[in-house]
mmCIF file as Biopython writes it, N, C-alpha, C and O atoms, coordinates in Angstrom:
data_model
#
loop_
_atom_site.group_PDB
_atom_site.id
_atom_site.type_symbol
_atom_site.label_atom_id
_atom_site.label_alt_id
_atom_site.label_comp_id
_atom_site.label_asym_id
_atom_site.label_entity_id
_atom_site.label_seq_id
_atom_site.pdbx_PDB_ins_code
_atom_site.Cartn_x
_atom_site.Cartn_y
_atom_site.Cartn_z
_atom_site.occupancy
_atom_site.B_iso_or_equiv
_atom_site.auth_seq_id
_atom_site.auth_asym_id
_atom_site.pdbx_PDB_model_num
ATOM 1   N N  . MET A ? 1  ? 89.113  208.330 -65.790 1.0 0.0 1  A 1 
ATOM 2   C CA . MET A ? 1  ? 87.846  207.633 -65.715 1.0 0.0 1  A 1 
ATOM 3   C C  . MET A ? 1  ? 88.099  206.181 -65.321 1.0 0.0 1  A 1 
ATOM 4   O O  . MET A ? 1  ? 88.892  205.501 -65.973 1.0 0.0 1  A 1 
ATOM 5   N N  . THR A ? 2  ? 87.455  205.702 -64.290 1.0 0.0 2  A 1 
ATOM 6   C CA . THR A ? 2  ? 87.556  204.301 -63.919 1.0 0.0 2  A 1 
ATOM 7   C C  . THR A ? 2  ? 86.164  203.696 -63.930 1.0 0.0 2  A 1 
ATOM 8   O O  . THR A ? 2  ? 85.169  204.384 -63.702 1.0 0.0 2  A 1 
ATOM 9   N N  . ILE A ? 3  ? 86.110  202.409 -64.197 1.0 0.0 3  A 1 
ATOM 10  C CA . ILE A ? 3  ? 84.851  201.678 -64.247 1.0 0.0 3  A 1 
ATOM 11  C C  . ILE A ? 3  ? 84.767  200.798 -63.017 1.0 0.0 3  A 1 
ATOM 12  O O  . ILE A ? 3  ? 85.676  200.009 -62.757 1.0 0.0 3  A 1 
ATOM 13  N N  . HIS A ? 4  ? 83.692  200.919 -62.258 1.0 0.0 4  A 1 
ATOM 14  C CA . HIS A ? 4  ? 83.503  200.084 -61.078 1.0 0.0 4  A 1 
ATOM 15  C C  . HIS A ? 4  ? 82.917  198.752 -61.504 1.0 0.0 4  A 1 
ATOM 16  O O  . HIS A ? 4  ? 81.855  198.711 -62.126 1.0 0.0 4  A 1 
ATOM 17  N N  . ALA A ? 5  ? 83.596  197.661 -61.176 1.0 0.0 5  A 1 
ATOM 18  C CA . ALA A ? 5  ? 83.099  196.320 -61.461 1.0 0.0 5  A 1 
ATOM 19  C C  . ALA A ? 5  ? 82.500  195.751 -60.183 1.0 0.0 5  A 1 
ATOM 20  O O  . ALA A ? 5  ? 82.901  196.141 -59.086 1.0 0.0 5  A 1 
ATOM 21  N N  . LYS A ? 6  ? 81.562  194.848 -60.308 1.0 0.0 6  A 1 
ATOM 22  C CA . LYS A ? 6  ? 80.954  194.211 -59.136 1.0 0.0 6  A 1 
ATOM 23  C C  . LYS A ? 6  ? 81.142  192.710 -59.235 1.0 0.0 6  A 1 
ATOM 24  O O  . LYS A ? 6  ? 80.558  192.040 -60.086 1.0 0.0 6  A 1 
ATOM 25  N N  . TRP A ? 7  ? 81.977  192.203 -58.337 1.0 0.0 7  A 1 
ATOM 26  C CA . TRP A ? 7  ? 82.205  190.768 -58.243 1.0 0.0 7  A 1 
ATOM 27  C C  . TRP A ? 7  ? 81.919  190.373 -56.811 1.0 0.0 7  A 1 
ATOM 28  O O  . TRP A ? 7  ? 82.451  190.974 -55.878 1.0 0.0 7  A 1 
ATOM 29  N N  . GLU A ? 8  ? 81.083  189.370 -56.632 1.0 0.0 8  A 1 
ATOM 30  C CA . GLU A ? 8  ? 80.638  188.970 -55.295 1.0 0.0 8  A 1 
ATOM 31  C C  . GLU A ? 8  ? 81.832  188.628 -54.400 1.0 0.0 8  A 1 
ATOM 32  O O  . GLU A ? 8  ? 82.675  187.804 -54.754 1.0 0.0 8  A 1 
ATOM 33  N N  . GLY A ? 9  ? 81.885  189.272 -53.242 1.0 0.0 9  A 1 
ATOM 34  C CA . GLY A ? 9  ? 82.972  189.082 -52.286 1.0 0.0 9  A 1 
ATOM 35  C C  . GLY A ? 9  ? 83.911  190.275 -52.235 1.0 0.0 9  A 1 
ATOM 36  O O  . GLY A ? 9  ? 84.615  190.471 -51.244 1.0 0.0 9  A 1 
ATOM 37  N N  . PHE A ? 10 ? 83.927  191.077 -53.299 1.0 0.0 10 A 1 
ATOM 38  C CA . PHE A ? 10 ? 84.769  192.273 -53.343 1.0 0.0 10 A 1 
ATOM 39  C C  . PHE A ? 10 ? 83.914  193.497 -53.081 1.0 0.0 10 A 1 
ATOM 40  O O  . PHE A ? 10 ? 82.793  193.602 -53.580 1.0 0.0 10 A 1 
ATOM 41  N N  . ALA A ? 11 ? 84.447  194.423 -52.297 1.0 0.0 11 A 1 
ATOM 42  C CA . ALA A ? 11 ? 83.753  195.679 -52.039 1.0 0.0 11 A 1 
ATOM 43  C C  . ALA A ? 11 ? 84.304  196.808 -52.903 1.0 0.0 11 A 1 
ATOM 44  O O  . ALA A ? 11 ? 83.653  197.840 -53.066 1.0 0.0 11 A 1 
ATOM 45  N N  . ASN A ? 12 ? 85.509  196.617 -53.462 1.0 0.0 12 A 1 
ATOM 46  C CA . ASN A ? 12 ? 86.177  197.726 -54.133 1.0 0.0 12 A 1 
ATOM 47  C C  . ASN A ? 12 ? 86.989  197.214 -55.328 1.0 0.0 12 A 1 
ATOM 48  O O  . ASN A ? 12 ? 88.141  196.811 -55.168 1.0 0.0 12 A 1 
ATOM 49  N N  . VAL A ? 13 ? 86.395  197.229 -56.513 1.0 0.0 13 A 1 
ATOM 50  C CA . VAL A ? 13 ? 87.060  196.787 -57.747 1.0 0.0 13 A 1 
ATOM 51  C C  . VAL A ? 13 ? 86.954  197.907 -58.766 1.0 0.0 13 A 1 
ATOM 52  O O  . VAL A ? 13 ? 85.891  198.504 -58.934 1.0 0.0 13 A 1 
ATOM 53  N N  . ARG A ? 14 ? 88.052  198.191 -59.445 1.0 0.0 14 A 1 
ATOM 54  C CA . ARG A ? 14 ? 88.012  199.217 -60.494 1.0 0.0 14 A 1 
ATOM 55  C C  . ARG A ? 14 ? 88.791  198.761 -61.723 1.0 0.0 14 A 1 
ATOM 56  O O  . ARG A ? 14 ? 89.920  198.282 -61.620 1.0 0.0 14 A 1 
ATOM 57  N N  . ASP A ? 15 ? 88.172  198.918 -62.871 1.0 0.0 15 A 1 
ATOM 58  C CA . ASP A ? 15 ? 88.841  198.750 -64.153 1.0 0.0 15 A 1 
ATOM 59  C C  . ASP A ? 15 ? 89.528  200.081 -64.425 1.0 0.0 15 A 1 
ATOM 60  O O  . ASP A ? 15 ? 88.878  201.126 -64.410 1.0 0.0 15 A 1 
ATOM 61  N N  . LEU A ? 16 ? 90.817  200.055 -64.670 1.0 0.0 16 A 1 
ATOM 62  C CA . LEU A ? 16 ? 91.589  201.286 -64.821 1.0 0.0 16 A 1 
ATOM 63  C C  . LEU A ? 16 ? 91.636  201.790 -66.264 1.0 0.0 16 A 1 
ATOM 64  O O  . LEU A ? 16 ? 92.474  202.627 -66.601 1.0 0.0 16 A 1 
ATOM 65  N N  . GLY A ? 17 ? 90.753  201.294 -67.104 1.0 0.0 17 A 1 
ATOM 66  C CA . GLY A ? 17 ? 90.671  201.769 -68.479 1.0 0.0 17 A 1 
ATOM 67  C C  . GLY A ? 17 ? 90.375  203.257 -68.526 1.0 0.0 17 A 1 
ATOM 68  O O  . GLY A ? 17 ? 89.544  203.767 -67.775 1.0 0.0 17 A 1 
ATOM 69  N N  . GLY A ? 18 ? 91.069  203.941 -69.420 1.0 0.0 18 A 1 
ATOM 70  C CA . GLY A ? 18 ? 90.845  205.376 -69.598 1.0 0.0 18 A 1 
ATOM 71  C C  . GLY A ? 18 ? 91.829  206.261 -68.867 1.0 0.0 18 A 1 
ATOM 72  O O  . GLY A ? 18 ? 91.807  207.478 -69.051 1.0 0.0 18 A 1 
ATOM 73  N N  . LEU A ? 19 ? 92.702  205.683 -68.034 1.0 0.0 19 A 1 
ATOM 74  C CA . LEU A ? 19 ? 93.685  206.510 -67.327 1.0 0.0 19 A 1 
ATOM 75  C C  . LEU A ? 19 ? 94.755  206.995 -68.306 1.0 0.0 19 A 1 
ATOM 76  O O  . LEU A ? 19 ? 95.173  206.244 -69.187 1.0 0.0 19 A 1 
ATOM 77  N N  . PRO A ? 20 ? 95.201  208.244 -68.158 1.0 0.0 20 A 1 
ATOM 78  C CA . PRO A ? 20 ? 96.198  208.779 -69.092 1.0 0.0 20 A 1 
ATOM 79  C C  . PRO A ? 20 ? 97.567  208.136 -68.914 1.0 0.0 20 A 1 
ATOM 80  O O  . PRO A ? 20 ? 97.982  207.834 -67.795 1.0 0.0 20 A 1 
ATOM 81  N N  . THR A ? 21 ? 98.261  207.931 -70.025 1.0 0.0 21 A 1 
ATOM 82  C CA . THR A ? 21 ? 99.645  207.451 -70.046 1.0 0.0 21 A 1 
ATOM 83  C C  . THR A ? 21 ? 100.423 208.377 -70.985 1.0 0.0 21 A 1 
ATOM 84  O O  . THR A ? 21 ? 99.812  209.177 -71.694 1.0 0.0 21 A 1 
ATOM 85  N N  . PRO A ? 22 ? 101.742 208.288 -71.005 1.0 0.0 22 A 1 
ATOM 86  C CA . PRO A ? 22 ? 102.510 209.138 -71.922 1.0 0.0 22 A 1 
ATOM 87  C C  . PRO A ? 22 ? 102.139 208.922 -73.396 1.0 0.0 22 A 1 
ATOM 88  O O  . PRO A ? 22 ? 102.302 209.828 -74.214 1.0 0.0 22 A 1 
ATOM 89  N N  . SER A ? 23 ? 101.642 207.728 -73.735 1.0 0.0 23 A 1 
ATOM 90  C CA . SER A ? 23 ? 101.336 207.443 -75.148 1.0 0.0 23 A 1 
ATOM 91  C C  . SER A ? 23 ? 99.839  207.405 -75.451 1.0 0.0 23 A 1 
ATOM 92  O O  . SER A ? 23 ? 99.445  206.979 -76.537 1.0 0.0 23 A 1 
ATOM 93  N N  . GLY A ? 24 ? 99.007  207.836 -74.522 1.0 0.0 24 A 1 
ATOM 94  C CA . GLY A ? 24 ? 97.554  207.828 -74.766 1.0 0.0 24 A 1 
ATOM 95  C C  . GLY A ? 24 ? 96.789  207.512 -73.499 1.0 0.0 24 A 1 
ATOM 96  O O  . GLY A ? 24 ? 96.965  208.169 -72.473 1.0 0.0 24 A 1 
ATOM 97  N N  . ARG A ? 25 ? 95.934  206.496 -73.575 1.0 0.0 25 A 1 
ATOM 98  C CA . ARG A ? 25 ? 95.134  206.088 -72.414 1.0 0.0 25 A 1 
ATOM 99  C C  . ARG A ? 25 ? 95.130  204.569 -72.304 1.0 0.0 25 A 1 
ATOM 100 O O  . ARG A ? 25 ? 95.268  203.865 -73.304 1.0 0.0 25 A 1 
ATOM 101 N N  . THR A ? 26 ? 94.969  204.067 -71.076 1.0 0.0 26 A 1 
ATOM 102 C CA . THR A ? 26 ? 94.870  202.619 -70.892 1.0 0.0 26 A 1 
ATOM 103 C C  . THR A ? 26 ? 93.545  202.138 -71.473 1.0 0.0 26 A 1 
ATOM 104 O O  . THR A ? 26 ? 92.548  202.860 -71.447 1.0 0.0 26 A 1 
ATOM 105 N N  . GLN A ? 27 ? 93.542  200.929 -71.991 1.0 0.0 27 A 1 
ATOM 106 C CA . GLN A ? 27 ? 92.348  200.348 -72.580 1.0 0.0 27 A 1 
ATOM 107 C C  . GLN A ? 27 ? 91.490  199.691 -71.506 1.0 0.0 27 A 1 
ATOM 108 O O  . GLN A ? 27 ? 92.032  199.051 -70.606 1.0 0.0 27 A 1 
ATOM 109 N N  . PRO A ? 28 ? 90.172  199.829 -71.572 1.0 0.0 28 A 1 
ATOM 110 C CA . PRO A ? 28 ? 89.296  199.125 -70.626 1.0 0.0 28 A 1 
ATOM 111 C C  . PRO A ? 28 ? 89.489  197.614 -70.741 1.0 0.0 28 A 1 
ATOM 112 O O  . PRO A ? 28 ? 89.707  197.087 -71.832 1.0 0.0 28 A 1 
ATOM 113 N N  . GLY A ? 29 ? 89.409  196.930 -69.610 1.0 0.0 29 A 1 
ATOM 114 C CA . GLY A ? 29 ? 89.526  195.476 -69.589 1.0 0.0 29 A 1 
ATOM 115 C C  . GLY A ? 29 ? 90.937  194.943 -69.552 1.0 0.0 29 A 1 
ATOM 116 O O  . GLY A ? 29 ? 91.135  193.728 -69.586 1.0 0.0 29 A 1 
ATOM 117 N N  . VAL A ? 30 ? 91.933  195.823 -69.484 1.0 0.0 30 A 1 
ATOM 118 C CA . VAL A ? 30 ? 93.326  195.385 -69.480 1.0 0.0 30 A 1 
ATOM 119 C C  . VAL A ? 30 ? 93.906  195.382 -68.067 1.0 0.0 30 A 1 
ATOM 120 O O  . VAL A ? 30 ? 94.557  194.417 -67.666 1.0 0.0 30 A 1 
ATOM 121 N N  . PHE A ? 31 ? 93.672  196.461 -67.309 1.0 0.0 31 A 1 
ATOM 122 C CA . PHE A ? 31 ? 94.179  196.567 -65.945 1.0 0.0 31 A 1 
ATOM 123 C C  . PHE A ? 31 ? 93.009  196.774 -64.989 1.0 0.0 31 A 1 
ATOM 124 O O  . PHE A ? 31 ? 92.225  197.713 -65.132 1.0 0.0 31 A 1 
ATOM 125 N N  . VAL A ? 32 ? 92.911  195.878 -64.013 1.0 0.0 32 A 1 
ATOM 126 C CA . VAL A ? 32 ? 91.867  195.975 -62.993 1.0 0.0 32 A 1 
ATOM 127 C C  . VAL A ? 32 ? 92.562  195.889 -61.651 1.0 0.0 32 A 1 
ATOM 128 O O  . VAL A ? 32 ? 93.465  195.072 -61.470 1.0 0.0 32 A 1 
ATOM 129 N N  . ARG A ? 33 ? 92.150  196.725 -60.704 1.0 0.0 33 A 1 
ATOM 130 C CA . ARG A ? 33 ? 92.731  196.626 -59.362 1.0 0.0 33 A 1 
ATOM 131 C C  . ARG A ? 33 ? 91.620  196.290 -58.379 1.0 0.0 33 A 1 
ATOM 132 O O  . ARG A ? 33 ? 90.465  196.684 -58.546 1.0 0.0 33 A 1 
ATOM 133 N N  . SER A ? 34 ? 92.008  195.552 -57.356 1.0 0.0 34 A 1 
ATOM 134 C CA . SER A ? 34 ? 91.012  195.087 -56.377 1.0 0.0 34 A 1 
ATOM 135 C C  . SER A ? 34 ? 91.711  194.729 -55.079 1.0 0.0 34 A 1 
ATOM 136 O O  . SER A ? 34 ? 92.924  194.879 -54.928 1.0 0.0 34 A 1 
ATOM 137 N N  . GLU A ? 35 ? 90.905  194.253 -54.158 1.0 0.0 35 A 1 
ATOM 138 C CA . GLU A ? 35 ? 91.468  193.726 -52.924 1.0 0.0 35 A 1 
ATOM 139 C C  . GLU A ? 35 ? 91.926  192.278 -53.147 1.0 0.0 35 A 1 
ATOM 140 O O  . GLU A ? 35 ? 91.869  191.779 -54.271 1.0 0.0 35 A 1 
ATOM 141 N N  . HIS A ? 36 ? 92.374  191.613 -52.094 1.0 0.0 36 A 1 
ATOM 142 C CA . HIS A ? 36 ? 92.924  190.262 -52.209 1.0 0.0 36 A 1 
ATOM 143 C C  . HIS A ? 36 ? 91.864  189.278 -52.717 1.0 0.0 36 A 1 
ATOM 144 O O  . HIS A ? 36 ? 90.742  189.281 -52.212 1.0 0.0 36 A 1 
ATOM 145 N N  . PRO A ? 37 ? 92.193  188.438 -53.704 1.0 0.0 37 A 1 
ATOM 146 C CA . PRO A ? 37 ? 91.210  187.528 -54.288 1.0 0.0 37 A 1 
ATOM 147 C C  . PRO A ? 37 ? 90.682  186.447 -53.339 1.0 0.0 37 A 1 
ATOM 148 O O  . PRO A ? 37 ? 89.719  185.759 -53.679 1.0 0.0 37 A 1 
ATOM 149 N N  . SER A ? 38 ? 91.278  186.285 -52.179 1.0 0.0 38 A 1 
ATOM 150 C CA . SER A ? 38 ? 90.768  185.286 -51.230 1.0 0.0 38 A 1 
ATOM 151 C C  . SER A ? 38 ? 89.372  185.651 -50.734 1.0 0.0 38 A 1 
ATOM 152 O O  . SER A ? 38 ? 88.675  184.806 -50.172 1.0 0.0 38 A 1 
ATOM 153 N N  . ARG A ? 39 ? 88.959  186.900 -50.935 1.0 0.0 39 A 1 
ATOM 154 C CA . ARG A ? 39 ? 87.629  187.351 -50.506 1.0 0.0 39 A 1 
ATOM 155 C C  . ARG A ? 39 ? 86.526  186.974 -51.488 1.0 0.0 39 A 1 
ATOM 156 O O  . ARG A ? 39 ? 85.345  187.047 -51.149 1.0 0.0 39 A 1 
ATOM 157 N N  . LEU A ? 40 ? 86.901  186.571 -52.703 1.0 0.0 40 A 1 
ATOM 158 C CA . LEU A ? 40 ? 85.895  186.240 -53.711 1.0 0.0 40 A 1 
ATOM 159 C C  . LEU A ? 40 ? 85.101  184.992 -53.332 1.0 0.0 40 A 1 
ATOM 160 O O  . LEU A ? 40 ? 85.642  184.037 -52.775 1.0 0.0 40 A 1 
ATOM 161 N N  . THR A ? 41 ? 83.824  185.024 -53.642 1.0 0.0 41 A 1 
ATOM 162 C CA . THR A ? 41 ? 82.986  183.829 -53.498 1.0 0.0 41 A 1 
ATOM 163 C C  . THR A ? 41 ? 83.091  183.031 -54.802 1.0 0.0 41 A 1 
ATOM 164 O O  . THR A ? 41 ? 83.730  183.476 -55.755 1.0 0.0 41 A 1 
ATOM 165 N N  . THR A ? 42 ? 82.471  181.868 -54.839 1.0 0.0 42 A 1 
ATOM 166 C CA . THR A ? 42 ? 82.446  181.077 -56.069 1.0 0.0 42 A 1 
ATOM 167 C C  . THR A ? 42 ? 81.811  181.879 -57.200 1.0 0.0 42 A 1 
ATOM 168 O O  . THR A ? 42 ? 82.297  181.857 -58.330 1.0 0.0 42 A 1 
ATOM 169 N N  . THR A ? 43 ? 80.736  182.577 -56.897 1.0 0.0 43 A 1 
ATOM 170 C CA . THR A ? 43 ? 80.078  183.429 -57.894 1.0 0.0 43 A 1 
ATOM 171 C C  . THR A ? 43 ? 81.016  184.551 -58.327 1.0 0.0 43 A 1 
ATOM 172 O O  . THR A ? 43 ? 81.078  184.883 -59.511 1.0 0.0 43 A 1 
ATOM 173 N N  . GLY A ? 44 ? 81.747  185.139 -57.378 1.0 0.0 44 A 1 
ATOM 174 C CA . GLY A ? 44 ? 82.695  186.201 -57.692 1.0 0.0 44 A 1 
ATOM 175 C C  . GLY A ? 44 ? 83.793  185.733 -58.643 1.0 0.0 44 A 1 
ATOM 176 O O  . GLY A ? 44 ? 84.178  186.471 -59.549 1.0 0.0 44 A 1 
ATOM 177 N N  . TRP A ? 45 ? 84.301  184.521 -58.450 1.0 0.0 45 A 1 
ATOM 178 C CA . TRP A ? 45 ? 85.314  183.963 -59.361 1.0 0.0 45 A 1 
ATOM 179 C C  . TRP A ? 45 ? 84.731  183.802 -60.761 1.0 0.0 45 A 1 
ATOM 180 O O  . TRP A ? 45 ? 85.405  184.078 -61.753 1.0 0.0 45 A 1 
ATOM 181 N N  . ARG A ? 46 ? 83.480  183.354 -60.841 1.0 0.0 46 A 1 
ATOM 182 C CA . ARG A ? 46 ? 82.827  183.213 -62.150 1.0 0.0 46 A 1 
ATOM 183 C C  . ARG A ? 46 ? 82.688  184.578 -62.817 1.0 0.0 46 A 1 
ATOM 184 O O  . ARG A ? 46 ? 82.961  184.722 -64.008 1.0 0.0 46 A 1 
ATOM 185 N N  . GLN A ? 47 ? 82.259  185.588 -62.040 1.0 0.0 47 A 1 
ATOM 186 C CA . GLN A ? 47 ? 82.098  186.942 -62.575 1.0 0.0 47 A 1 
ATOM 187 C C  . GLN A ? 47 ? 83.436  187.500 -63.062 1.0 0.0 47 A 1 
ATOM 188 O O  . GLN A ? 47 ? 83.500  188.119 -64.124 1.0 0.0 47 A 1 
ATOM 189 N N  . LEU A ? 48 ? 84.489  187.287 -62.298 1.0 0.0 48 A 1 
ATOM 190 C CA . LEU A ? 48 ? 85.825  187.736 -62.667 1.0 0.0 48 A 1 
ATOM 191 C C  . LEU A ? 48 ? 86.237  187.093 -63.994 1.0 0.0 48 A 1 
ATOM 192 O O  . LEU A ? 48 ? 86.745  187.776 -64.883 1.0 0.0 48 A 1 
ATOM 193 N N  . HIS A ? 49 ? 86.021  185.794 -64.126 1.0 0.0 49 A 1 
ATOM 194 C CA . HIS A ? 49 ? 86.366  185.079 -65.352 1.0 0.0 49 A 1 
ATOM 195 C C  . HIS A ? 49 ? 85.542  185.582 -66.536 1.0 0.0 49 A 1 
ATOM 196 O O  . HIS A ? 49 ? 86.081  185.764 -67.627 1.0 0.0 49 A 1 
ATOM 197 N N  . GLU A ? 50 ? 84.258  185.806 -66.335 1.0 0.0 50 A 1 
ATOM 198 C CA . GLU A ? 50 ? 83.386  186.316 -67.399 1.0 0.0 50 A 1 
ATOM 199 C C  . GLU A ? 50 ? 83.804  187.716 -67.843 1.0 0.0 50 A 1 
ATOM 200 O O  . GLU A ? 50 ? 83.595  188.088 -68.998 1.0 0.0 50 A 1 
ATOM 201 N N  . TYR A ? 51 ? 84.388  188.487 -66.942 1.0 0.0 51 A 1 
ATOM 202 C CA . TYR A ? 51 ? 84.868  189.827 -67.265 1.0 0.0 51 A 1 
ATOM 203 C C  . TYR A ? 51 ? 86.083  189.761 -68.186 1.0 0.0 51 A 1 
ATOM 204 O O  . TYR A ? 51 ? 86.391  190.719 -68.894 1.0 0.0 51 A 1 
ATOM 205 N N  . GLY A ? 52 ? 86.771  188.615 -68.165 1.0 0.0 52 A 1 
ATOM 206 C CA . GLY A ? 52 ? 87.937  188.429 -69.023 1.0 0.0 52 A 1 
ATOM 207 C C  . GLY A ? 52 ? 89.254  188.347 -68.286 1.0 0.0 52 A 1 
ATOM 208 O O  . GLY A ? 52 ? 90.308  188.262 -68.917 1.0 0.0 52 A 1 
ATOM 209 N N  . ILE A ? 53 ? 89.218  188.372 -66.954 1.0 0.0 53 A 1 
ATOM 210 C CA . ILE A ? 53 ? 90.451  188.286 -66.170 1.0 0.0 53 A 1 
ATOM 211 C C  . ILE A ? 53 ? 91.021  186.876 -66.287 1.0 0.0 53 A 1 
ATOM 212 O O  . ILE A ? 53 ? 90.324  185.895 -66.027 1.0 0.0 53 A 1 
ATOM 213 N N  . ARG A ? 54 ? 92.303  186.778 -66.682 1.0 0.0 54 A 1 
ATOM 214 C CA . ARG A ? 54 ? 92.962  185.480 -66.811 1.0 0.0 54 A 1 
ATOM 215 C C  . ARG A ? 54 ? 94.255  185.403 -66.001 1.0 0.0 54 A 1 
ATOM 216 O O  . ARG A ? 54 ? 94.785  184.314 -65.780 1.0 0.0 54 A 1 
ATOM 217 N N  . THR A ? 55 ? 94.764  186.552 -65.558 1.0 0.0 55 A 1 
ATOM 218 C CA . THR A ? 55 ? 96.012  186.596 -64.797 1.0 0.0 55 A 1 
ATOM 219 C C  . THR A ? 55 ? 95.834  187.530 -63.610 1.0 0.0 55 A 1 
ATOM 220 O O  . THR A ? 55 ? 95.286  188.623 -63.746 1.0 0.0 55 A 1 
ATOM 221 N N  . ILE A ? 56 ? 96.306  187.088 -62.434 1.0 0.0 56 A 1 
ATOM 222 C CA . ILE A ? 56 ? 96.274  187.910 -61.229 1.0 0.0 56 A 1 
ATOM 223 C C  . ILE A ? 56 ? 97.711  188.100 -60.766 1.0 0.0 56 A 1 
ATOM 224 O O  . ILE A ? 56 ? 98.468  187.137 -60.651 1.0 0.0 56 A 1 
ATOM 225 N N  . VAL A ? 57 ? 98.079  189.345 -60.503 1.0 0.0 57 A 1 
ATOM 226 C CA . VAL A ? 57 ? 99.399  189.680 -59.981 1.0 0.0 57 A 1 
ATOM 227 C C  . VAL A ? 57 ? 99.188  190.346 -58.624 1.0 0.0 57 A 1 
ATOM 228 O O  . VAL A ? 57 ? 98.486  191.352 -58.516 1.0 0.0 57 A 1 
ATOM 229 N N  . SER A ? 58 ? 99.799  189.776 -57.596 1.0 0.0 58 A 1 
ATOM 230 C CA . SER A ? 58 ? 99.680  190.348 -56.253 1.0 0.0 58 A 1 
ATOM 231 C C  . SER A ? 58 ? 100.884 191.255 -55.996 1.0 0.0 58 A 1 
ATOM 232 O O  . SER A ? 58 ? 102.034 190.867 -56.200 1.0 0.0 58 A 1 
ATOM 233 N N  . LEU A ? 59 ? 100.589 192.463 -55.545 1.0 0.0 59 A 1 
ATOM 234 C CA . LEU A ? 59 ? 101.657 193.414 -55.226 1.0 0.0 59 A 1 
ATOM 235 C C  . LEU A ? 59 ? 101.838 193.593 -53.722 1.0 0.0 59 A 1 
ATOM 236 O O  . LEU A ? 59 ? 102.486 194.539 -53.273 1.0 0.0 59 A 1 
ATOM 237 N N  . GLU A ? 60 ? 101.259 192.673 -52.947 1.0 0.0 60 A 1 
ATOM 238 C CA . GLU A ? 60 ? 101.381 192.785 -51.498 1.0 0.0 60 A 1 
ATOM 239 C C  . GLU A ? 60 ? 102.791 192.434 -51.056 1.0 0.0 60 A 1 
ATOM 240 O O  . GLU A ? 60 ? 103.498 191.675 -51.719 1.0 0.0 60 A 1 
ATOM 241 N N  . MET A ? 61 ? 103.176 192.990 -49.947 1.0 0.0 61 A 1 
ATOM 242 C CA . MET A ? 61 ? 104.504 192.753 -49.386 1.0 0.0 61 A 1 
ATOM 243 C C  . MET A ? 61 ? 104.491 191.457 -48.584 1.0 0.0 61 A 1 
ATOM 244 O O  . MET A ? 61 ? 103.548 191.186 -47.841 1.0 0.0 61 A 1 
ATOM 245 N N  . ALA A ? 62 ? 105.536 190.666 -48.740 1.0 0.0 62 A 1 
ATOM 246 C CA . ALA A ? 62 ? 105.684 189.460 -47.937 1.0 0.0 62 A 1 
ATOM 247 C C  . ALA A ? 62 ? 106.155 189.868 -46.533 1.0 0.0 62 A 1 
ATOM 248 O O  . ALA A ? 62 ? 106.900 190.837 -46.381 1.0 0.0 62 A 1 
ATOM 249 N N  . ASN A ? 63 ? 105.726 189.140 -45.532 1.0 0.0 63 A 1 
ATOM 250 C CA . ASN A ? 63 ? 106.156 189.395 -44.167 1.0 0.0 63 A 1 
ATOM 251 C C  . ASN A ? 63 ? 107.461 188.656 -43.939 1.0 0.0 63 A 1 
ATOM 252 O O  . ASN A ? 63 ? 107.475 187.456 -43.667 1.0 0.0 63 A 1 
ATOM 253 N N  . ILE A ? 64 ? 108.560 189.393 -44.054 1.0 0.0 64 A 1 
ATOM 254 C CA . ILE A ? 64 ? 109.881 188.793 -43.921 1.0 0.0 64 A 1 
ATOM 255 C C  . ILE A ? 64 ? 110.443 189.157 -42.548 1.0 0.0 64 A 1 
ATOM 256 O O  . ILE A ? 64 ? 110.530 190.331 -42.187 1.0 0.0 64 A 1 
ATOM 257 N N  . SER A ? 65 ? 110.818 188.133 -41.798 1.0 0.0 65 A 1 
ATOM 258 C CA . SER A ? 65 ? 111.367 188.365 -40.454 1.0 0.0 65 A 1 
ATOM 259 C C  . SER A ? 65 ? 112.853 188.144 -40.441 1.0 0.0 65 A 1 
ATOM 260 O O  . SER A ? 65 ? 113.490 188.293 -39.398 1.0 0.0 65 A 1 
#
């Protein structure tokens, strides 16, 4: 079960609460996945903060030449 969040500037955000793990299920509000935060508007940043997000980890690959 995933929860769709709506933050202005993002088209695809999901709270991953409820996904099965070896020891139970993930808690809502702990892991959220989305597109790159550069797409957020000022309102979207406020919405993200109100949701409780305090840390962003980017898993994108660096372009190494």
